[in-house]
N, C-alpha and C positions, 0 to 999 in steps of 0.2 A: 816850500820852495818850488816855484815853477821852473824846474830845470830845463826840460825840453818837452814836457807833456807826458801824459800817461803812457803812450805808446813807447816813448824813448826809454822810460824806466823799465817797462816790461821787457823790452828788447835787451837791456843791459843785464837784467836778471837771467834771461834765457842764455845769452852769450857767455856770461861770466860763470854760470853754474848749471846751466841746463834746467833752470827752475822756471815754472810758469807762475807769474804773479798776477792775480786778478786785478782788474781795473779799480775795484773798490778798496784795494789795499795800497794803491800807489800814493794816495795823500798821506797815509801814515808813514810810509817810507820817506817821502819828501820832508815831512815834519821832523822825523828823527834825524835824518842826515843834516838838515838845517841846524838843528840844535847841537849836534855833535861838532859840526864845523865851528859854530860860534864858541862852544866850550873849548875847542882847541885854540881858537884865536885869543880867548881870554887867558889861557895858560901861556901862550906865546907872548902876550902883552906883559904878563908878569915876568917872564924870562928876560924880555927886553929891559924891563925896569931893573932887574937884578944886575944887568950889565950896563946900567946907566946910559941907556939909549932912548931917544925919543921915537925911534922907528923900529917897527917889528920886522925882523929878518926871517927869511925862510928857515934858517937854522934855529930860530926860537920855537918853531912849531914842535909839539911833542910827537915826533915821528919815530916810532920804535923800529927796530930791525925788521920785525914781522910786517909792520905797516909799509915800510919801504919796499919790501919784497912784493907785497900786494900791489903797490903802486906800479912796480915794473910789470906785473902781470896784467894790470888794467891797461897800461900803455900798449902792451903786446896785442890787446884786443883791437887796436887801431880804432878806438872810439874816442869821440871828443864831445865835450859839453861847452855850451856858450857861457862866457864870463858874465855878461850883463845881468841875466836873471839871478845869478848867484849874488852879485853885488846888490841888486835890488832887494833881495830877501834879507841880506845882512843888515840893510838899512832899517829894517823893522825892529831889530834888537837895540838895546841901549848902545849908544856909540862907544867905540873903544877910545881910550884916552890917547893912544898913540896911533900914528899912521902906519900903514903897511908899505914895505918897500915894493917897488915895481915887480921884482922877481917873484915875490910871494903872491902878489895879486894875480900875476899871470898863471901861477901854478894852482890857484884855487879850483879851477875846473878839474884838474887831475886829482886833487885831494877829495873833492866831492865824488868824482867817479870811483875813486878807491874806496870810499866809505860805502857806496852802493855795491861795489864788487865784494867787499867784506861781508856785508849783510846777506847778499845772495849766497855766498859760500858757507856762512854760518847756518843759514836755513837748510842748506843741503846736508851739512854735517848732522843737524838735528833730526833729519829724517832721510837716511840713506835709502836709496831705492825708490823714493817717491820723487816726482818731478813737479808737484803742485804745492805751492806754499800755503799752508793752512794758517788760520788766525792764531792758533796756539804756537805754532813754530815761529811765526813772525814776532809775537810778543816775547817769546823766549830769546830770540835773536836780539831784540831790542834790549832786554835785560842784560844780556852778555855784553853788548856794546856799551851800555851804561856802566858796567863794572870795569871795562877795560879802557875806555876813552873818555 
C-alpha cells in the first residue's frame, strides 16, 4: 500500500514508538497493514450482512476497545494519511459485495494510521530498550497482529 512513501512510514514508527524502521522493511509494513485493513473490511461486510444492510457502516468495523484507544493515540500524534492511496490499494483486492458508507471511507486513513501505530508499539514491546526494529521483531509483530486482527 503506497500510503505516503517510505519516509512517512518511518516517521510514523519513530513518532508513535520511538522506533527506527529501516527503509527495506517499509514494504513489508505496507503489505501487512494493507492486508489487515482488508481483513477488517471483510469482517465489517459480514457484520453489515448480519444486520441486513447493503452498506458497511463504521460501526460494522471490528474495532475493539484497545484499538479505539490506539486510534485516539494516533490522532493525538496529529498525523494524517491520504485517502486516495488507501482506496487505490484496496482496489487490488477482490471487491467487497457491499459499499462503504462515506463516514467509514473518510476514517480509513485513521484506521490505517492506527494499524501502523499498533505495529510500531508492538515492536517496541518485543524489544524494550532497543530503538531499531529488527527483522525478527517485525515478523513477531506481524504474527501478533495476525492473531488479534
